N, C-alpha and C positions, 0 to 999 in steps of 0.2 A: 824799765825791764828789771824784773826781780832776778838776782843772780844766785840766790840760795840753791835752786835745783841743780845748778852746774857744779856744786861741790860734790855731788854724788852720794850723799849720806843715805838717801832713800832709793838709790839705784839697785835693781835686783842683782847686778853683777858686782861682786865685792872688789873686783880689779878695775872697775870703771875709772877712767881718768878723763876729765873734761879736755876738749881741744883748746890749744892756745889761740888767741889771747884770753879766752873766757876763763881758763883755769886761774891765771894770774889775777884777772879782774875780780873773780868771785872770791878769791882769798883775801882781797884787800878792801872790797866795797860790797855793801849789801844790794846795791842797785846801780843802774846806769841809765843815762838818757841816750836813745838811739835815733839817728836820722838816716833815712835812705833817700838818695837823690832819685827823682823820677826817671823811669826808663832804664834803670840799672839794678844789678843785684848788690852793688857796693853799699857799704854802710859805714857810718862814723859813730863812735860811742865816746861819751865823756862821763867820768865818775870822779868822786872825791873819796879817797881811801886812806887807811892807816893800818899797818900791819899789827902793831901793838901800841899801847899808850906811850911807851918810851921812844917810839919812832915818829918822824915828822909826818904831818898830813901831806898827802900828795894829790895833785891833779893828774888823773890818768886819762889817756886818750888811746883809742884803738881804731884802726881802719881795716875793714875786710873787703875782699874782692869776690866773695861767694856768699850764698845765702847763709843767714845766721843758723848755726846748728842748734837743734833742740837738745834739752837736757836728757 
């Protein structure tokens, strides 16, 4: 899943803020792998990210209990 649209740079509303945890994930990683268990709206996402070169590389995980929001 491409996370760039969640940063909101191209959003028509200049006050747009992505919902968490997508806001944090999109700021640290360019993409993430998403899995949805069958028969549920829950999802699990994994990404590898780094805030800046001087910061450590992180393995990021997020779990949601609702449908993934669109950018």
